[in-house]
Kinemage of the C-alpha trace (Angstrom):
@kinemage 1
@onewidth
@group {chain A} dominant
@subgroup {mainchain}
@vectorlist {calphas} color= white
{ca unk a 1} P 88.793 92.648 60.065
{ca unk a 2} L 92.311 92.891 61.458
{ca unk a 3} L 93.666 96.128 62.904
{ca unk a 4} L 97.141 97.353 62.023
{ca unk a 5} L 98.895 99.755 64.380
{ca unk a 6} L 100.730 102.555 62.565
{ca unk a 7} L 103.821 104.083 64.183
{ca unk a 8} L 106.633 106.308 62.948
{ca unk a 9} L 109.528 108.098 64.637
{ca unk a 10} L 108.874 111.006 62.222
{ca unk a 11} L 105.903 112.080 64.364
{ca unk a 12} L 105.668 112.549 68.135
{ca unk a 13} L 105.297 109.385 70.147
{ca unk a 14} L 101.991 108.952 71.966
{ca unk a 15} L 101.852 110.819 75.279
{ca unk a 16} L 99.197 108.455 76.607
{ca unk a 17} L 97.717 104.999 76.082
{ca unk a 18} L 96.951 105.318 72.365
{ca unk a 19} L 98.512 104.635 68.953
{ca unk a 20} L 99.579 107.257 66.409
{ca unk a 21} L 97.099 105.633 64.016
{ca unk a 22} L 95.106 102.450 63.521
{ca unk a 23} L 94.371 100.987 60.094
{ca unk a 24} L 91.259 98.881 59.606
{ca unk a 25} L 90.844 97.718 56.024
{ca unk a 26} L 91.423 100.761 53.830
{ca unk a 27} L 90.499 103.243 56.581
{ca unk a 28} L 93.136 104.820 58.808
{ca unk a 29} L 92.187 106.610 62.024
{ca unk a 30} L 94.875 109.176 62.881
{ca unk a 31} L 95.092 110.182 66.529
{ca unk a 32} L 95.162 113.821 67.520
{ca unk a 33} L 98.424 115.625 66.883
{ca unk a 34} L 99.563 118.687 68.755
{ca unk a 35} L 102.590 120.773 67.728
{ca unk a 36} L 105.233 118.588 69.342
{ca unk a 37} L 108.642 118.314 67.737
{ca unk a 38} L 109.172 114.547 67.263
{ca unk a 39} L 112.872 114.551 68.147
{ca unk a 40} L 112.486 116.446 71.436
{ca unk a 41} L 108.807 115.905 72.316
{ca unk a 42} L 108.737 119.623 73.169
{ca unk a 43} L 106.003 121.990 72.039
{ca unk a 44} L 106.919 124.293 69.146
{ca unk a 45} L 107.943 127.630 70.617
{ca unk a 46} L 106.430 130.170 68.293
{ca unk a 47} L 103.293 131.765 66.911
{ca unk a 48} L 100.126 129.921 65.939
{ca unk a 49} L 101.381 129.671 62.338
{ca unk a 50} L 104.372 127.595 63.469
{ca unk a 51} L 102.141 125.393 65.620
{ca unk a 52} L 99.677 124.747 62.788
{ca unk a 53} L 102.486 123.848 60.358
{ca unk a 54} L 104.019 121.452 62.901
{ca unk a 55} L 100.646 119.734 63.378
{ca unk a 56} L 100.218 119.296 59.616
{ca unk a 57} L 103.789 117.982 59.383
{ca unk a 58} L 103.071 115.488 62.177
{ca unk a 59} L 99.816 114.333 60.552
{ca unk a 60} L 101.630 114.018 57.236
{ca unk a 61} L 104.319 111.787 58.771
{ca unk a 62} L 101.700 109.440 60.241
{ca unk a 63} L 99.711 109.419 56.973
{ca unk a 64} L 102.866 108.478 55.064
{ca unk a 65} L 103.685 105.714 57.556
{ca unk a 66} L 100.210 104.311 56.840
{ca unk a 67} L 100.822 104.370 53.076
{ca unk a 68} L 99.051 107.589 52.160
{ca unk a 69} L 99.334 111.348 52.377
{ca unk a 70} L 97.296 114.313 53.548
{ca unk a 71} L 95.222 114.282 50.357
{ca unk a 72} L 93.892 110.839 51.347
{ca unk a 73} L 92.233 112.372 54.420
{ca unk a 74} L 88.454 112.192 54.121
{ca unk a 75} L 87.645 113.915 57.456
{ca unk a 76} L 89.755 116.381 59.425
{ca unk a 77} L 88.929 117.713 62.875
{ca unk a 78} L 90.642 120.878 64.088
{ca unk a 79} L 90.556 121.919 67.729
{ca unk a 80} L 91.542 125.521 68.512
{ca unk a 81} L 91.969 127.375 71.784
{ca unk a 82} L 91.129 130.615 69.932
{ca unk a 83} L 88.698 130.472 67.005
{ca unk a 84} L 90.113 133.848 66.019
{ca unk a 85} L 92.887 131.768 64.407
{ca unk a 86} L 90.392 130.142 62.007
{ca unk a 87} L 91.510 132.247 59.001
{ca unk a 88} L 95.177 131.492 59.705
{ca unk a 89} L 94.471 127.755 59.846
{ca unk a 90} L 92.589 127.968 56.518
{ca unk a 91} L 95.484 129.782 54.841
{ca unk a 92} L 98.046 127.235 56.043
{ca unk a 93} L 95.769 124.269 55.292
{ca unk a 94} L 95.519 125.383 51.665
{ca unk a 95} L 99.328 125.022 51.435
{ca unk a 96} L 99.201 121.380 52.607
{ca unk a 97} L 96.070 120.082 50.833
{ca unk a 98} L 94.908 120.023 47.221
{ca unk a 99} L 91.305 120.152 46.063
{ca unk a 100} L 88.999 118.431 46.621
{ca unk a 101} L 89.510 119.249 50.296
{ca unk a 102} L 88.436 116.840 53.047
{ca unk a 103} L 85.293 117.249 55.093
{ca unk a 104} L 86.216 119.201 58.202
{ca unk a 105} L 85.144 120.538 61.561
{ca unk a 106} L 86.818 123.390 63.447
{ca unk a 107} L 85.961 123.368 67.133
{ca unk a 108} L 86.801 125.879 69.851
{ca unk a 109} L 88.009 124.246 73.060
{ca unk a 110} L 89.035 125.529 76.488
{ca unk a 111} L 92.414 123.798 76.607
{ca unk a 112} L 94.632 121.223 74.897
{ca unk a 113} L 97.432 118.933 76.120
{ca unk a 114} L 100.737 120.582 77.073
{ca unk a 115} L 99.290 124.063 76.495
{ca unk a 116} L 99.058 123.644 72.712
{ca unk a 117} L 96.972 126.156 70.765
{ca unk a 118} L 95.870 123.625 68.133
{ca unk a 119} L 95.241 119.885 67.783
{ca unk a 120} L 94.033 117.905 64.775
{ca unk a 121} L 92.924 114.349 64.147
{ca unk a 122} L 91.775 112.737 60.938
{ca unk a 123} L 90.233 109.784 59.136
{ca unk a 124} L 92.051 108.721 55.989
{ca unk a 125} L 90.833 106.342 53.287
{ca unk a 126} L 93.407 104.598 51.109
{ca unk a 127} L 92.672 103.406 47.566
């Protein structure tokens, strides 16, 4: 099955040797997004709420470039520097997703690229 590379200027460009997303058949693998502002490639300067929203906005831009949206995500992985922000992430996630929600993992990590507080990646399935 052929792979299609997904890229959009509406999300941050890759900061390493990877693609924003790869589509194989009807499945799209979205690379991890941190709260980078696409136009400047600078980290969002603000509280965790602003970082989480920027990550969802970045994931949304890549999902749309692949022909879907956040509600097509079947599996979402969330990586947090501080699991104390779990409730905040849940509150913001409910503003971006509609039920039925995707399967999900929330994982505490020691550090993330560029000093980000949150990173997310996802697997999306298109109809």
